[in-house]
C-alpha positions as a Markdown table, in Angstrom:
| # | Residue | x | y | z |
|---|---|---|---|---|
| 1 | Met | 0.0 | 0.0 | 0.0 |
| 2 | Ile | 2.8 | 2.4 | 0.8 |
| 3 | Glu | 4.3 | 1.9 | -2.7 |
| 4 | Thr | 0.8 | 2.7 | -4.2 |
| 5 | Glu | 0.6 | 6.0 | -2.3 |
| 6 | Arg | 4.2 | 6.9 | -3.3 |
| 7 | Lys | 3.3 | 6.3 | -6.9 |
| 8 | Lys | 0.3 | 8.6 | -6.5 |
| 9 | Val | 2.4 | 11.3 | -5.0 |
| 10 | His | 4.9 | 11.2 | -7.9 |
| 11 | Ala | 2.1 | 10.9 | -10.5 |
| 12 | Ser | 0.8 | 14.2 | -9.0 |
| 13 | Leu | 4.2 | 15.8 | -9.1 |
| 14 | Val | 4.6 | 14.8 | -12.8 |
| 15 | Asp | 1.1 | 16.2 | -13.6 |
| 16 | Gln | 1.8 | 19.5 | -11.7 |
| 17 | Thr | 5.2 | 19.8 | -13.3 |
| 18 | Ala | 3.7 | 19.3 | -16.7 |
| 19 | Ala | 1.2 | 22.0 | -16.0 |
| 20 | Lys | 4.0 | 24.3 | -14.9 |
| 21 | Ala | 5.8 | 23.5 | -18.1 |
| 22 | Gly | 2.6 | 24.3 | -20.1 |
| 23 | Val | 2.1 | 20.7 | -21.2 |
| 24 | Asp | -1.1 | 18.8 | -21.1 |
| 25 | Leu | 0.0 | 15.2 | -20.9 |
| 26 | Gln | -3.4 | 13.8 | -21.9 |
| 27 | Glu | -3.6 | 16.1 | -25.0 |
| 28 | Ala | 0.0 | 15.2 | -25.9 |
| 29 | Ala | -1.0 | 11.5 | -25.8 |
| 30 | Ile | -4.1 | 12.0 | -27.8 |
| 31 | Arg | -2.2 | 13.9 | -30.5 |
| 32 | Gly | 0.4 | 11.1 | -30.7 |
| 33 | His | 3.3 | 13.1 | -29.2 |
| 34 | Leu | 3.5 | 10.9 | -26.1 |
| 35 | Arg | 2.6 | 7.2 | -25.5 |
| 36 | Tyr | 0.7 | 6.4 | -22.3 |
| 37 | Glu | 3.6 | 4.1 | -21.4 |
| 38 | Glu | 5.9 | 7.1 | -21.5 |
| 39 | Ile | 3.7 | 8.8 | -18.9 |
| 40 | Ala | 4.2 | 5.8 | -16.6 |
| 41 | Asp | 7.9 | 6.0 | -17.3 |
| 42 | Met | 7.9 | 9.6 | -16.3 |
| 43 | Val | 6.3 | 8.7 | -13.0 |
| 44 | Leu | 9.0 | 6.0 | -12.4 |
| 45 | Arg | 11.8 | 8.5 | -13.2 |
| 46 | Cys | 10.2 | 11.0 | -10.8 |
| 47 | Met | 10.2 | 8.3 | -8.1 |
| 48 | Asp | 14.0 | 8.0 | -8.5 |
| 49 | Cys | 14.4 | 11.7 | -7.8 |
| 50 | Ala | 16.3 | 12.6 | -4.6 |
| 51 | Ser | 14.4 | 15.9 | -4.2 |
| 52 | Pro | 10.6 | 15.3 | -4.3 |
| 53 | Gly | 10.0 | 17.5 | -1.3 |
| 54 | Gln | 11.9 | 20.4 | -2.8 |
| 55 | Cys | 9.9 | 19.8 | -6.1 |
| 56 | Ala | 6.6 | 19.9 | -4.2 |
| 57 | Arg | 7.5 | 23.1 | -2.4 |
| 58 | Ser | 8.6 | 24.7 | -5.7 |
| 59 | Leu | 5.4 | 23.7 | -7.4 |
| 60 | Ala | 3.3 | 25.0 | -4.5 |
| 61 | His | 4.9 | 28.4 | -5.0 |
| 62 | Ala | 4.9 | 28.5 | -8.8 |
| 63 | Ser | 2.7 | 31.3 | -10.0 |
| 64 | Asp | 2.8 | 30.8 | -13.7 |
| 65 | Thr | 3.7 | 28.3 | -16.5 |
| 66 | Thr | 6.7 | 30.4 | -17.7 |
| 67 | Ser | 8.9 | 29.4 | -14.7 |
| 68 | Ser | 11.8 | 27.2 | -15.7 |
| 69 | Leu | 11.9 | 23.7 | -14.4 |
| 70 | Pro | 14.5 | 22.8 | -11.9 |
| 71 | Asp | 17.8 | 21.5 | -13.3 |
| 72 | Tyr | 17.4 | 18.3 | -11.2 |
| 73 | Cys | 14.0 | 17.3 | -12.9 |
| 74 | Arg | 14.5 | 13.9 | -14.3 |
| 75 | Asn | 11.8 | 14.6 | -16.8 |
| 76 | Gly | 12.9 | 18.0 | -17.8 |
| 77 | Ala | 14.0 | 17.0 | -21.3 |
| 78 | Met | 10.7 | 15.3 | -22.0 |
| 79 | Phe | 8.7 | 18.3 | -20.8 |
| 80 | Glu | 10.8 | 20.6 | -23.0 |
| 81 | Arg | 10.2 | 18.3 | -26.0 |
| 82 | Leu | 6.5 | 18.2 | -25.3 |
| 83 | Arg | 6.3 | 22.0 | -24.8 |
| 84 | Lys | 7.9 | 22.5 | -28.3 |
| 85 | Val | 5.6 | 20.1 | -30.1 |
| 86 | Ser | 2.4 | 21.4 | -28.5 |
| 87 | Gln | 3.0 | 25.0 | -29.5 |
């Protein structure tokens, strides 16, 4: 059960970070820019992050979608790619 809760926390962090990056993951998947399996992979990469608390605090204080993502974001390159194809 603890692992399920941990996955939910990181899935939420991925979703919030996507929103901060100006990316709609579901829309990207519908348009063929992202496979649903890749979303699961993004959650797993997030779970390997050493700074989820710092990430959550940063997201809580983010005021817009123009803020840059932290350098330590393990999904940063994916979010940048998705941001470019969704424009």
